C-alpha positions as CSV (number, residue, x, y, z in Angstrom):
1,M,-11.6,3.5,9.6
2,R,-13.8,0.9,11.1
3,R,-10.7,-1.9,10.6
4,S,-8.4,0.5,12.4
5,H,-10.8,0.6,15.4
6,V,-11.2,4.4,15.6
7,D,-13.9,5.4,17.6
8,L,-17.3,7.0,16.8
9,D,-16.5,10.3,18.0
10,T,-13.3,10.6,16.3
11,R,-15.0,9.3,13.0
12,M,-17.6,11.9,13.4
13,K,-14.8,14.5,13.8
14,L,-13.4,13.4,10.9
15,L,-16.5,13.5,8.8
16,A,-17.0,17.1,10.0
17,D,-13.6,18.2,8.8
18,F,-14.5,17.5,5.3
19,K,-17.1,20.3,5.7
20,T,-14.5,22.9,6.2
21,R,-12.9,24.9,3.7
22,K,-9.7,23.1,3.6
23,F,-11.2,20.2,1.9
24,Y,-12.8,20.1,-1.7
25,V,-15.7,17.4,-1.7
26,A,-17.5,16.6,-5.2
27,D,-21.2,15.4,-5.1
28,L,-21.2,11.7,-6.6
29,S,-23.8,11.9,-9.3
30,F,-25.6,8.7,-10.6
31,R,-24.0,9.5,-13.9
32,I,-20.4,9.3,-12.6
33,V,-21.5,6.3,-10.8
34,E,-22.7,4.7,-13.9
35,E,-19.5,5.5,-16.1
36,A,-17.5,4.4,-12.9
37,I,-19.1,1.1,-13.0
38,R,-19.0,0.6,-17.1
39,D,-15.2,1.5,-16.8
40,S,-14.4,-0.8,-13.8
41,F,-16.0,-3.8,-15.8
42,E,-13.9,-3.0,-19.0
43,S,-10.7,-2.5,-17.0
44,R,-11.1,-4.9,-14.0
45,V,-10.0,-2.0,-11.9
46,H,-11.8,-1.5,-8.9
47,V,-14.8,0.9,-9.3
48,Y,-13.7,2.5,-5.7
49,D,-10.8,3.8,-7.6
50,Y,-13.0,5.5,-10.3
51,L,-15.3,6.8,-7.7
52,V,-12.3,8.5,-6.1
53,A,-11.2,10.1,-9.2
54,Y,-14.2,10.6,-11.5
55,P,-15.9,13.4,-9.8
56,L,-13.0,15.4,-9.6
57,K,-12.9,15.3,-13.7
58,G,-12.2,18.8,-15.0
59,V,-10.9,19.9,-11.5
60,V,-7.9,18.0,-10.9
61,T,-5.0,18.1,-13.2
62,R,-2.7,15.8,-11.9
63,I,-3.2,12.8,-9.7
64,Y,-0.6,11.7,-7.4
65,S,-0.8,7.8,-6.3
66,A,1.3,4.8,-6.3
67,D,-1.3,2.5,-7.1
68,D,-0.6,0.5,-10.2
69,H,-4.4,1.1,-11.2
70,F,-4.2,4.7,-11.6
71,Q,-1.7,4.0,-14.4
72,H,-4.6,2.5,-16.5
73,A,-5.6,4.9,-19.6
74,H,-8.9,5.8,-17.9
75,F,-7.1,8.0,-15.6
76,M,-4.3,9.1,-17.4
77,K,-6.9,10.6,-19.9
78,M,-8.6,12.6,-17.0
79,A,-5.2,13.8,-15.6
80,E,-1.5,13.6,-15.3
81,V,-0.8,10.5,-13.2
82,V,2.3,10.8,-10.9
83,N,3.9,8.0,-8.7
84,P,5.4,9.9,-5.7
85,V,7.3,6.9,-4.7
86,F,8.7,6.0,-7.9
87,P,10.3,3.1,-9.2
88,W,8.1,1.6,-6.4
89,I,4.3,0.3,-7.4
90,L,1.8,-0.4,-5.0
91,Q,-0.7,-3.1,-5.7
92,E,-3.5,-3.8,-2.9
93,G,-2.7,-6.8,-1.2
94,M,1.0,-7.1,-2.2
95,R,4.3,-6.0,-1.2
96,P,5.7,-2.9,-3.2
97,K,7.5,-3.7,-6.1
98,K,9.8,-2.0,-8.2
99,S,9.0,-0.7,-11.7
100,R,10.8,-2.5,-14.8
101,E,10.7,1.0,-16.3
């Protein structure tokens, strides 16, 4: 939000929104951080992708993402991964590309 120049008041309102019942917020434990760092090192997938998904292990059964990182086996073991814009694949810093499948 900083890069999009969202003012502090709006940021704080958005953060407060996460405390409402319409959102599910999972705690980030040290064990999850360790697992994310280990798996990130092994896979070369950004640790942030793991930190988004791993706290929800056992909670979610499906992940919707067009990010190619979520096609890694670590995430696919955790939940079904669905690309909602298939056949397009997104990769950070690159233009969307079509899948070869």
